[in-house]
C-alpha positions, 0 to 999 in steps of 0.5 A, a space after each residue: 211435695 208427698 213423701 213416701 210411707 218411709 219417711 212419714 212413718 219416722 216423722 209421725 212417730 217423732 210428732 207422736 213422742 213430741 206430743 205426749 212429752 207435751 201433753 203432761 205439762 199441758 194438763 196440768 197448766 189447765 188443770 192446775 189452778 189456784 187451790 183453796 185455802 186449808 181450813 176457813 178461815 186459816 190462821 195466818 201468822 204473820 211477823 215484820 223484821 225490819 231490816 233498814 229505813 232507807 229513805 223518808 221523804 217530807 216533801 211527798 210524805 213517803 218513806 223507802 223501808 228494807 222489810 222481810 215478810 214472814 207467814 205461817 200457817 198449817 196444811 195438814 194435805 202437805 204433811 209428809 213422813 220425815 223419815 220415808 222421805 228423807 230430810 225433815 222439811 222441803 225447801 222451795 227457794 228463789 223465783 223459780 222454786 217459788 212460781 213453778 215447782 210450789 203448787 200449794 197455797 199461799 196468801 198474796 201479801 199485798 202492802 196497799 199503801 205502797 207506792 210503786 211495784 217495788 223490789 222483791 230481792 228473795 222468796 222462800 217456803 219451807 213445809 215441816 213435816 206436820 204440814 206446818 208451812 213459813 213463807 218468808 220473802 224480802 222486800 224493797 218498798 216506798 210506802 205512803 203514810 200521812 205525816 204530823 208534822 205540826 210540832 216539827 222540828 219537834 215531831 214525832 212521826 209513826 210509819 205506817 205499812 198497811 198489809 192485806 191478804 189479797 183477795 181473801 176476806 175474813 172467813 177465808 183468812 185471819 191474821 196474827 202476829 208472831 211475837 217472836 219476830 216482831 221482838 227479834 226485829 224490836 230488838 235488831 232496830 234497838 241494836 242496830 244503828 243503822 236502823 235509824 235514817 240522818 236525822 231521825 231516832 227510831 223510837 218502838 215497832 209495834 204490829 196490830 190486825 184487826 178486821 177493817 170493812 171493805 168494798 172491795 168486790 162484796 161490801 159486807 164482808 171484812 178482811 184481815 188487815 195487819 198494821 206495821 206501825 214504825 214510830 220515830 223521833 226527829 233530832 231537833 237540834 240540827 234545826 235548832 242550831 241551823 235555823 231557829 238559833 240564828 234566828 232568835 239572834 238575828 232579832 236580838 241584834 236588831 234591837 241594836 237600833 233602840 240605842 242608836 240616836 232618836 235623829 237617825 231615822 235612816 240608819 235604824 230604818 235601814 237596820 230594821 229592814 234587813 232584819 225583816 228580809 232575812 226573815 223573808 229569806 228564812 221562810 222561803 228556806 224552811 217552805 223549800 223543805 216541808 211538804 204543802 200542809 194547809 197547818 202552821 207549825 211550830 217553826 211556821 209560828 216562831 218566823 212569823 211572831 219574829 216577822 212581827 217584831 221586827 215590823 214593831 221596831 220599825 214602828 217604834 223608828 217611826 213614832 220616836 223619831 216622829 216625837 222628837 221632830 215634836 219638840 218631845 224629846 223626852 217621851 221619844 227618849 223614854 219610850 226607846 228606853 222601855 224598849 231596850 227591855 219590853 222588846 226581849 220580855 215579849 219576845 222570849 215570852 212569845 217563844 216559851 209560849 209558842 213552845 208550850 202551845 205546840 208541845 203540849 196544847 195541841 195534837 199532832 195532825 
């Protein structure tokens, strides 16, 4: 099918106009690219505002936080005359403006111990007349970090978020700490108790910067790294009241066998075995709430020690019953009398030694 000249001419004109308007963004897209850092190296003043500790999973050894990342750097190429522009700052906010309108350089802040992709809820860039750029973004992230549980439930955890400028080495980008943001975050965490999570108490917040060796693309270069450390302390009263204190009372009640008749072997053994089975149940209860760690915690040690003490009551009952059957009643009664004070002394001394050893003589792995 053919068109006559009068019809072809307007079609050609329309097509030409469309190509003209499309050509400008197309050419920009072809020429566009991530600009280089404005200086060598570019000093990026980094601050992290901790808004909330949302959750902590000891089984998986990870935690979830809400944070605001703030980065500032100088880019002379973006300087402008505030009077001529009629504004004291240029503002780009929201995903569309950040991705489609803002065309200058910015550091891609990567949290290398993040689990999954996380949620970036807001982003904002402001440019001052001097060319100082302030980048802000709010994130909800889940981070993986090793936990030191040897002193459980008297443990103190340091949760780390490790931030690097993705793809930029130290000769291109260097991190520095913005103390104003850190001080504001510390004050907020101390005043606003929402930062705390159940059974934990906020202790300290720090942000440190150093150069870390890396094997990314070139193992001879180094990369600037910022480490946000959140220190929290477990509120141990819950574990003490719900687990340790009932366990101690249970073990103490089992010592009633030393006041029973030495001939009641069956009753004495029944009481001791009930105590042992209860301690085993406690062990499963604690184990279900703990990560699969290769070392003993303070609570594990208390459970094992209580188990051994309970086992010793069985042997004591067997010995005194055997002595009674051999007509050595006085010795059997003497052993029972001795056990009445010896078991409590040994048990509570053992608990005190466990506490001292785990809290003062061992490192919190």
